[in-house]
C-alpha positions in Angstrom: -9.5 -17.2 22.8 -8.9 -19.2 19.6 -8.0 -16.2 17.4 -5.3 -15.1 19.9 -3.9 -18.6 20.1 -3.8 -19.1 16.4 -1.9 -15.8 15.8 0.6 -16.6 18.5 1.3 -20.1 17.0 1.7 -18.5 13.6 4.1 -15.9 14.8 6.3 -18.4 16.7 6.5 -20.8 13.8 7.4 -18.0 11.4 10.0 -16.6 13.7 11.7 -20.0 13.9 12.0 -20.0 10.1 13.7 -16.6 9.9 16.2 -14.6 11.7 15.0 -11.3 13.2 14.5 -8.6 10.6 15.8 -5.1 11.1 14.3 -2.1 9.3 17.7 -0.6 8.3 18.4 -3.7 6.2 15.4 -3.5 3.9 16.1 -3.4 0.2 12.5 -3.3 -1.0 11.1 0.2 -1.5 7.5 1.3 -1.0 5.1 -0.1 -3.6 2.4 2.5 -4.0 -0.9 1.1 -5.3 -4.5 0.4 -4.6 -4.1 -3.1 -3.2 -3.9 -3.2 0.6 -2.2 -6.0 2.5 -2.3 -6.6 6.3 0.9 -8.3 7.5 1.8 -9.6 10.9 5.5 -9.1 11.6 7.8 -11.9 12.5 8.0 -12.1 16.2 7.7 -14.5 19.1 5.4 -12.3 21.1 2.2 -10.3 20.3 3.0 -7.6 17.8 0.9 -5.2 15.8 0.1 -5.7 12.1 1.4 -3.4 9.4 -0.7 -2.3 6.4 1.2 -1.9 3.1 0.1 -1.1 -0.4 1.0 -2.7 -3.7 0.5 -1.8 -7.3 -0.1 -5.4 -8.4 -0.7 -8.8 -6.9 0.6 -10.6 -10.0 4.2 -9.7 -9.6 6.8 -7.8 -7.7 7.5 -7.5 -4.0 6.5 -5.6 -0.9 8.0 -5.4 2.5 6.9 -4.2 5.9 10.5 -3.7 6.9 10.8 0.1 7.0 7.5 0.4 5.2 3.8 0.4 6.0 1.4 1.8 8.6 1.6 0.2 12.0 -1.7 -0.7 13.6 -2.6 0.1 17.2 -2.6 -3.1 19.1 -2.5 -6.8 18.2 -5.2 -9.1 16.7 -6.7 -7.0 14.0 -9.4 -7.9 11.6 -10.3 -6.2 8.4 -13.3 -5.3 6.1 -13.7 -3.2 3.0 -16.9 -1.1 2.6 -17.9 2.0 0.7 -14.4 2.3 -0.8 -12.8 2.4 2.6 -10.6 -0.1 4.4 -11.5 -0.7 8.1 -9.0 -2.0 10.6 -10.7 -3.4 13.7 -8.9 -4.3 17.0 -10.0 -7.5 18.7 -9.7 -6.4 22.3 -9.9 -9.8 23.9 -13.2 -8.8 25.5 -12.2 -5.1 26.0 -13.1 -2.2 23.8 -10.7 -1.7 20.8 -9.9 0.9 18.2 -11.5 1.0 14.7 -9.5 2.8 12.1 -10.6 3.6 8.6 -8.5 4.4 5.5 -8.7 5.2 1.8 -6.0 5.3 -0.8 -4.5 8.6 -2.1 -1.8 8.5 -4.7 -1.2 4.9 -4.0 -0.7 5.3 -0.3 -3.0 4.8 2.7 -4.7 7.8 4.0 -6.1 7.7 7.5 -9.7 8.9 7.7 -10.9 8.1 11.3 -10.2 6.4 14.5 -12.6 5.6 17.3 -13.3 3.0 20.0 -15.8 0.2 19.7 -16.6 -2.9 21.7 -14.9 -6.1 20.7 -17.2 -7.9 18.2 -17.3 -11.4 16.8 -19.1 -10.8 13.5 -19.2 -7.8 11.2 -20.1 -7.0 7.6 -21.3 -4.2 5.3 -25.0 -3.6 5.3 -26.4 -0.7 3.2 -23.9 2.1 3.9 -23.1 0.8 7.4 -20.8 -1.8 9.0 -23.0 -3.9 11.2 -21.1 -5.4 14.2 -22.3 -8.1 16.7 -20.9 -8.8 20.2 -22.1 -12.3 21.1 -22.3 -13.8 24.6 -20.7 -17.1 25.4 -22.5 -17.9 28.6 -26.2 -18.1 29.5 -27.4 -15.7 32.1 -28.7 -17.3 35.3 -31.4 -14.6 35.6 -32.8 -12.3 32.9 -32.3 -12.4 29.2 -29.1 -13.4 27.5 -28.5 -10.6 25.0 -26.2 -10.0 22.1 -25.3 -6.4 21.3 -25.2 -4.9 17.9 -23.5 -1.7 16.7 -23.8 0.3 13.5 -21.0 2.4 12.0 -22.0 4.6 9.1 -19.3 4.4 6.5 -20.0 7.9 5.2 -19.1 9.4 8.6 -17.1 6.7 10.3 -16.1 8.6 13.4 -18.2 6.9 16.0 -21.0 4.3 16.6 -24.1 5.7 14.8 -26.6 3.2 16.4 -26.7 0.3 18.7 -29.1 -2.1 20.5 -29.6 -5.6 21.7 -31.1 -8.9 20.4 -32.1 -12.0 22.2 -29.2 -14.5 21.8 -31.3 -17.5 22.8 -34.4 -17.1 20.6 -32.9 -18.2 17.2 -31.9 -21.7 18.3 -35.2 -22.7 19.9 -33.4 -25.2 22.1 -32.2 -23.1 25.0 -28.6 -22.7 23.8 -27.0 -19.5 22.5 -27.1 -18.7 18.8 -23.4 -17.8 18.2 -23.4 -16.1 14.8 -20.7 -17.4 12.5 -21.0 -14.3 10.3 -23.6 -11.9 8.9 -24.6 -11.0 5.4 -27.0 -8.5 3.7 -29.5 -10.3 1.5 -31.9 -7.9 -0.2 -33.1 -5.6 2.6 -32.6 -8.2 5.3 -29.7 -9.4 7.5 -29.0 -13.1 7.3 -27.1 -14.3 10.4 -26.1 -18.0 10.3 -25.4 -19.4 13.7 -24.0 -22.4 15.6 -25.7 -23.5 18.8 -23.5 -23.4 21.9 -24.2 -24.2 25.6 -20.9 -23.0 27.1 -17.7 -21.1 26.4 -16.1 -24.2 24.9 -18.5 -23.9 22.0 -20.1 -27.3 22.6 -23.6 -28.2 21.8 -26.2 -30.9 22.4 -27.7 -30.1 19.0 -25.1 -30.8 16.3 -27.3 -31.7 13.3 -29.1 -28.7 12.1 -28.3 -25.5 10.2 -29.9 -22.2 11.2 -30.1 -18.7 9.8 -31.7 -15.9 11.8 -33.3 -13.3 9.5 -33.4 -9.7 10.8 -35.0 -6.5 9.6 -32.6 -3.6 9.1 -31.8 -1.2 10.7 -34.2 -2.2 13.5 -32.7 -5.7 13.9 -36.0 -7.3 14.7 -36.0 -11.1 14.4 -38.4 -11.9 11.6 -37.8 -15.6 11.0 -35.4 -18.5 11.6 -34.6 -20.7 8.6 -33.6 -24.2 9.6 -32.5 -27.3 7.8 -31.6 -30.8 9.2 -29.7 -32.0 6.2 -26.4 -30.4 7.4 -24.7 -29.2 10.5 -24.3 -25.5 11.1 -23.2 -23.0 8.5 -19.7 -21.5 8.4 -17.4 -21.7 11.3 -16.2 -19.4 14.1 -15.2 -16.1 12.4 -15.9 -17.7 8.9 -18.5 -16.5 6.5 -20.4 -19.6 5.3 -22.8 -17.7 3.0 -22.3 -16.8 -0.6 -24.6 -14.5 -2.6 -24.5 -15.0 -6.3 -25.6 -12.7 -9.2 -29.2 -14.0 -9.5 -29.8 -13.4 -5.8 -29.6 -17.0 -4.7 -27.7 -17.6 -1.5 -25.5 -20.7 -1.0 -24.4 -22.0 2.4 -21.6 -24.4 3.3 -21.3 -26.6 6.3 -18.0 -28.2 7.4 -19.9 -30.5 9.8 -17.7 -29.7 12.8 -20.1 -29.4 15.7 -18.4 -30.5 19.0 -19.6 -32.0 22.3 -17.4 -33.6 25.0 -14.4 -32.5 23.1 -15.2 -34.6 20.0 -16.9 -34.0 16.7 -20.5 -35.1 17.0 -22.4 -34.2 13.8 -23.6 -37.1 11.7 -24.2 -34.9 8.7 -21.8 -34.6 5.7 -20.0 -31.4 4.8 -22.3 -30.0 2.2 -23.7 -26.9 0.4 -27.3 -25.9 0.5 -29.3 -23.1 -1.2 -31.9 -20.4 -0.5 -33.4 -19.2 -3.7 -33.7 -15.5 -4.4 -36.6 -13.8 -2.8 -37.3 -16.7 -0.4 -36.5 -17.4 3.3 -36.5 -21.2 3.1 -33.8 -23.7 2.3 -34.4 -25.1 -1.2 -35.1 -28.8 -0.6 -34.6 -29.6 -4.3 -30.9 -28.6 -4.0 -28.2 -30.5 -2.1 -24.4 -30.5 -2.9 -22.9 -33.4 -0.8 -19.4 -32.0 -0.7 -17.8 -35.1 0.7 -19.3 -37.3 -2.1 -18.7 -34.9 -5.0 -15.2 -34.0 -4.0 -14.1 -37.6 -3.3 -13.6 -37.2 0.5 -12.9 -33.6 1.2 -14.7 -31.1 3.4 -15.0 -27.3 2.8 -13.6 -25.0 5.5 -13.7 -21.6 3.9 -14.5 -20.0 0.5 -14.4 -16.8 -1.5 -16.9 -16.0 -4.2 -15.3 -15.0 -7.5 -18.4 -14.6 -9.7 -20.4 -16.7 -12.2 -21.4 -19.3 -9.5 -17.7 -20.1 -8.9 -16.1 -20.2 -5.4 -12.5 -20.9 -4.5 -12.8 -23.1 -1.5 -10.3 -24.1 1.1 -10.6 -27.9 1.5 -9.1 -30.6 3.7 -9.5 -34.4 3.8 -12.4 -35.5 5.9 -10.1 -37.4 8.2 -8.2 -34.2 9.1 -11.2 -31.9 9.7 -11.6 -30.0 13.0 -13.5 -27.1 14.4 -10.6 -24.7 13.7 -8.9 -26.4 10.8 -8.5 -24.3 7.7 -7.9 -26.4 4.6 -4.5 -25.9 3.0 -5.6 -27.1 -0.4 -7.8 -25.1 -2.8 -10.5 -26.1 -5.2 -12.9 -24.5 -7.7 -16.5 -25.2 -6.7 -19.3 -24.3 -9.1 -22.5 -24.4 -7.1 -24.8 -24.2 -10.1 -23.2 -27.1 -11.9 -22.3 -29.0 -8.7 -18.7 -29.4 -9.9 -15.4 -29.7 -8.0 -11.9 -29.3 -9.2 -8.7 -29.3 -7.1 -6.3 -26.5 -8.0 -2.7 -27.4 -9.0 0.3 -25.2 -8.5 -0.1 -24.2 -4.9 2.6 -25.1 -2.4 2.4 -28.6 -0.9 0.3 -28.8 2.2 3.3 -30.0 4.2 5.2 -26.8 3.3 2.4 -24.4 4.3 2.3 -22.7 7.7 -1.0 -20.9 7.0 -3.3 -19.9 4.2 -4.8 -16.4 4.4 -8.6 -16.5 4.9 -9.3 -12.8 4.1 -8.5 -12.6 0.4 -9.4 -10.7 -2.8 -11.3 -11.5 -5.9 -12.1 -9.1 -8.8 -15.5 -10.8 -9.2 -14.8 -11.7 -12.9 -15.8 -15.3 -12.4 -12.2 -16.4 -13.1 -9.7 -15.3 -10.6 -8.9 -15.0 -6.9 -5.7 -13.9 -5.0 -4.9 -16.0 -2.0 -2.0 -15.6 0.5 0.3 -18.5 1.4 2.7 -18.2 4.4 5.2 -21.0 4.2 7.2 -22.9 6.8 10.5 -21.8 5.2 9.7 -18.2 6.0 8.6 -17.1 2.5 5.3 -15.5 1.9 3.5 -15.1 -1.5 0.2 -14.1 -3.0 -0.9 -16.7 -5.5 -3.2 -15.9 -8.5 -5.9 -18.6 -9.0 -7.2 -19.3 -12.4 -10.6 -21.0 -11.9 -11.0 -22.1 -15.6 -7.6 -23.7 -15.8 -7.7 -25.0 -12.2 -4.2 -23.6 -11.6 -2.3 -21.3 -9.2 0.6 -19.1 -10.1 3.0 -17.4 -7.7 2.6 -13.6 -7.7 3.5 -10.8 -5.3 6.2 -11.6 -2.7 5.7 -10.2 0.8 8.6 -9.9 3.2 8.8 -9.4 6.9 5.7 -11.3 8.1 2.6 -13.3 7.5 -0.2 -12.1 5.2 -3.5 -11.8 7.2 -5.6 -9.9 4.6 -5.6 -8.9 1.0 -8.0 -6.2 -0.3 -8.4 -3.6 -3.0 -9.6 0.0 -2.9 -10.4 2.1 -6.0 
């Protein structure tokens, strides 16, 4: 499984950069606050994440050595909803624990813990967290189904609802619709997908983008939006949709469909739009990312407000199905502008860039984690207007995997 392999590589590389850390040698005290960071400890084998709090992302330091709340099991993923922080175990196909927290007096306060199936996409919808467990093989007989589960965030002690959906129907080509992520748009659930024919995530249909539109909470498939100007939207475990203030939805494609072990899409990395109140791609709008950026592709993004995204980008020659760009850029989808951000570490010095990050939605700033090959780890503050990044909070003892904020 790709997520397991990625974390293992990260941990081994980081361990090589540092000597082993011991809790009794920590000189950094607790840092109570409302920012929550998930950190994977330095180790050469699978280890559990720690959650730590911080009072600021702009300055100071925080350490998991002797601090933090250890999670139950490895390979955790995180989402914030209804003023709560949810820690979800990826169980490698087995059920895993879901734990929720809030913050009291600057420290994490555990609210609930229950067991859920391992899922591949999840997001807040109304007052729920909607989770999808997606098949990777087509059944020889009978329907090929995806399972969905609902967790009510007001009473997050168990699954509050569940059901199944047809995993083949959205593609219309006989392959599985593997949802890259899900997002609430108005009263509907938009589920962009990539078409796969087997567990290697390969496809015979690389040159279209599809979004399945479901009712909620019934999860009835109402429509499939398709566009042949790009390849699929988002990437595995990557949210390729951005909902802006006026209700428009923007979608990015990295153009990384694969068949026979090679990239096969003929379409450019690009951004498309679905106008507010509609369920069609806007044919009058097309942001050719490769052309406007001068040769980059977009691999991830975070919306910061005022039509601005901070995007992870990589040169087209270096793109791949699981490549996360180590350079950052400011992308304004309304003006179709692109600006590389200065002040981040050199790509050659970066081990990983955190993909679950925080933005205060002021249209100006984002906070992105950088885990460096020399063993240091920092949160960088991004200034979209200036196109610059400034080193902020230092994190000791591991790699940042998520940065969030709770009131």
